[in-house]
Structure formats: structure tokens, C-alpha cells
C-alpha positions in Angstrom: 4.1 43.3 -47.2 4.7 44.4 -43.7 1.6 43.0 -42.1 1.9 39.6 -44.3 5.6 39.4 -42.6 3.9 40.1 -38.6 1.4 37.5 -39.5 3.7 35.0 -41.0 6.2 35.3 -37.8 3.6 34.7 -35.2 2.1 31.9 -37.3 6.2 30.7 -37.1 6.1 31.0 -33.5 2.6 29.3 -32.7 3.4 26.2 -34.5 5.6 24.8 -31.0 3.3 25.2 -29.1 0.9 23.9 -31.2 2.2 20.8 -31.5 3.0 20.6 -28.2 -1.3 20.8 -27.3 -2.0 18.7 -30.0 1.1 16.1 -28.8 -0.1 15.5 -25.5 -3.9 13.5 -25.1 -4.4 13.6 -21.3 -8.0 15.0 -20.8 -8.3 17.0 -17.6 -9.4 15.7 -14.8 -11.9 15.8 -12.0 -9.6 16.1 -8.4 -12.2 13.9 -6.1 -13.6 11.2 -7.0 -15.9 8.4 -4.9 -17.0 5.3 -5.0 -18.9 2.3 -3.6 -18.7 -2.0 -4.5 -18.6 -5.2 -2.8 -15.5 -6.3 -1.1 -14.4 -9.5 0.1 -10.8 -10.6 2.6 -10.2 -13.0 4.5 -11.2 -11.1 7.8 -13.8 -9.2 6.1 -15.8 -12.4 4.0 -18.6 -12.4 1.0 -20.8 -15.3 2.0 -21.5 -17.6 5.5 -17.6 -19.0 6.1 -18.0 -18.7 9.9 -21.1 -20.7 9.7 -23.0 -16.7 11.6 -25.1 -15.9 8.6 -24.8 -13.8 5.6 -22.3 -11.4 4.7 -22.2 -8.9 2.1 -19.1 -6.9 3.0 -19.4 -3.4 1.0 -16.9 -0.4 0.0 -16.7 3.0 0.4 -13.9 5.0 -0.9 -13.4 8.6 -1.4 -9.8 9.3 -3.0 -8.2 12.8 -4.3 -6.1 13.3 -7.5 -2.6 14.8 -6.2 -0.5 14.4 -10.4 -2.2 13.1 -13.8 -1.2 9.3 -12.8 -0.6 9.3 -8.9 -3.4 9.8 -6.4 -4.1 8.8 -3.3 -8.1 7.2 -1.5 -9.4 6.1 1.6 -12.1 3.0 2.0 -14.3 1.8 4.8 -16.0 -1.8 4.4 -18.9 -2.9 6.7 -20.6 -6.0 7.0 -22.4 -7.8 9.8 -24.7 -10.3 10.8 -27.6 -11.1 14.1 -29.3 -13.7 15.1 -31.5 -15.2 17.8 -30.9 -19.3 18.9 -33.3 -21.2 21.5 -33.8 -24.7 22.0 -33.6 -27.6 24.4 -30.8 -29.0 26.6 -30.7 -31.9 28.1 -28.7 -33.7 31.0 -28.4 -37.4 29.7 -26.7 -38.4 33.4 -29.6 -36.5 34.8 -32.7 -36.4 32.4 -33.1 -33.5 33.3 -34.1 -30.8 31.1 -34.0 -27.2 30.2 -34.7 -24.0 28.4 -31.7 -21.8 26.7 -31.8 -18.7 24.5 -29.2 -16.9 23.0 -28.9 -13.8 20.9 -25.5 -13.3 18.5 -23.9 -10.2 16.3 -21.0 -10.2 15.0 -19.7 -7.1 12.9 -16.5 -6.8 11.0 -14.7 -3.3 9.4 -11.9 -3.3 6.5 -10.7 0.9 7.4 -7.8 1.1 4.2 -5.5 4.3 3.2 -4.0 3.6 -0.1 -2.4 5.2 -2.9 -2.7 4.8 -6.6 -0.6 5.3 -9.5 -1.4 4.8 -13.5 0.9 2.4 -14.4 -0.3 3.4 -18.3 1.5 6.7 -19.9 -1.8 6.9 -21.8 -4.2 8.5 -19.5 -6.8 9.1 -21.3 -7.3 5.4 -22.6 -10.5 3.8 -21.0 -8.7 1.2 -19.9 -6.2 1.5 -17.0 -3.8 -0.5 -15.4 -2.6 0.4 -11.6 -0.6 -0.1 -9.2 -2.0 0.0 -5.1 -0.7 -0.3 -2.3 -1.1 1.3 1.5 -1.8 0.4 5.0 -5.3 -1.6 6.2 -6.8 -2.5 9.8 -9.0 -5.3 9.8 -11.2 -5.2 13.1 -13.9 -7.9 13.9 -16.6 -7.1 17.1 -19.4 -10.0 18.4 -21.8 -9.5 21.4 -23.9 -12.4 22.9 -25.9 -12.6 25.6 -28.8 -15.2 26.8 -29.0 -17.8 29.1 -29.1 -21.5 29.6 -30.1 -23.9 32.5 -27.7 -25.2 35.4 -27.9 -29.1 35.9 -25.6 -29.1 38.6 -26.0 -27.9 42.1 -26.2 -26.0 44.3 -28.7 -24.4 41.9 -30.4 -27.6 39.8 -33.3 -26.4 37.7 -32.5 -22.6 37.7 -30.8 -20.8 34.6 -27.5 -18.5 34.5 -26.9 -15.2 32.5 -24.4 -15.0 30.4 -23.6 -11.3 28.8 -20.1 -11.3 26.6 -18.0 -8.4 23.7 -14.9 -9.1 22.0 -12.8 -7.5 19.8 -9.6 -8.1 17.4 -7.6 -6.3 15.2 -5.2 -7.0 12.4 -3.0 -4.9 11.0 -2.1 -5.7 7.9 0.1 -4.5 4.9 -1.5 -4.4 1.6 0.1 -3.9 -2.7 -1.6 -5.6 -5.9 -2.6 -4.9 -9.7 -6.1 -2.6 -10.5 -7.8 -2.5 -13.9 -10.4 0.9 -14.5 -12.7 0.6 -17.4 -14.5 4.2 -18.1 -17.9 3.4 -18.8 -18.6 7.4 -19.3 -16.8 10.9 -18.6 -16.6 10.8 -15.2 -18.2 7.0 -14.0 -15.6 4.0 -13.8 -15.4 0.0 -13.2 -12.6 -0.5 -10.5 -12.0 -3.9 -9.6 -8.8 -4.8 -7.5 -6.6 -7.3 -6.0 -4.9 -7.3 -3.0 -2.1 -9.1 -1.2 -2.1 -8.7 2.1 0.5 -9.3 5.0 -0.3 -9.2 8.4 2.8 -7.1 10.3 2.5 -10.2 13.2 2.3 -13.2 10.8 4.1 -12.2 7.7 4.4 -15.5 6.7 0.4 -16.3 6.4 -0.2 -13.1 3.4 -3.6 -13.4 2.5 -5.7 -11.5 -0.2 -9.0 -9.4 -0.6 -11.2 -7.9 -3.8 -12.9 -5.2 -4.6 -15.4 -4.5 -7.5 -17.6 -1.4 -8.2 -18.0 1.8 -9.7 -16.3 4.7 -9.0 -17.3 8.7 -9.8 -15.4 11.6 -10.7 -16.6 15.1 -9.4 -14.7 18.4 -8.4 -12.4 21.0 -10.8 -11.0 20.0 -13.7 -6.8 20.1 -13.5 
């Protein structure tokens, strides 16, 4: 009888604990994640918007899950194009001609540091909606070299070499929604759309998007 009472008491005391364990639908979450995908922004554009050659920006992301619904991440997107031009120039005033050539190289970088917050409480569901916000730097570098003919005095018929470089940084504050869909236990498809405000020209906001895959790894929590 004493043993029966002890067993019954243990079962009664254990019911609240069991109820709490069953009331949560949260699966253990790996702390770290990495991702890769396509990226496009007003500055680091997909395609050939500047007639400088086709560019396909690729974005790499690394993040850390601080809490169940809160993560921080950093990402870097890169694209570039280069080319060579050559031909003949004509001075229509004199009819003289001369050969020219040029080489060019463009590089576009997008560095972002962001926070990511899950908006849905049911974090174990396959489909998730997040809010993403943070700071972004867009950087463009250019380098060109070559030679062009001289048609004017004092050195007509000669060529002049040139070598030019330039760079430009744009600083943005970014905020927008993100959709995640779990494909497997550690693999997600992720799509981000962000509104970006230039800190030096807030009256001209622009947007960016990213689409890719993300893999979670590391210890479970």
C-alpha cells in the first residue's frame, strides 16, 4: 500500500512537468547557420544595367542564433565584370586616324550586419516569417587603362596612355521582411526583401532582394 501511494504521488507530481514538455512545439535549434544565394540591389545589380558587362551578384551569409526567435548575421555579396575595347578613331577635322585600346574592371561589394527576428510564435513550423534590419555598405571600385591617339599639336600622330582608378561607398540603413521554408531538418530556403535608406540621401530609398539556401550546424539548444 505504501509503495502504491509513493508511485501515485510521483505520477501526480510529474504531470505538470510532462504537460510543460508537451505544450511546446519547439524543436532543438542549431546555433550557427551559413547560407549562399543570389543577390541584387540598386548598386550591386543583377544583369547588365550599366552596359558594362553581365554581373551575377552572389551572397554568402553567416549567422548565430542568440535566442529561439532572435539571430544576428553578417553577409557579403560580390559581383564584377571586366572587358577590353579596341578600334580606330577618326579626327573628322583633318581626316587622320589612330588606334586606341582600353581595359576596364568593375567590382561591386555589399557588406551587411543585421538582426533577424522570427515573427511567428510557432517556430517549429516549416514556413516562417522574419523581420530583418541592420546596416549595409555598398562599395564600387573601377580600374581602367589603355591608350588613345593624339590628333592635336604639339604631338599629332602619337598616343597617350592612361591609367585610372576610382571607388565609391554608400552607407544604408535596411529593414524588411524575410520568408524561410524548411526543406530538411537543417536546410532552409530563404528569401529577403529590404528597403534601404541612404544615410546621405534619405529622400531616395531603394530596395534589394536575396534568394538562396541556408544550412544550420553546431550544437543544439
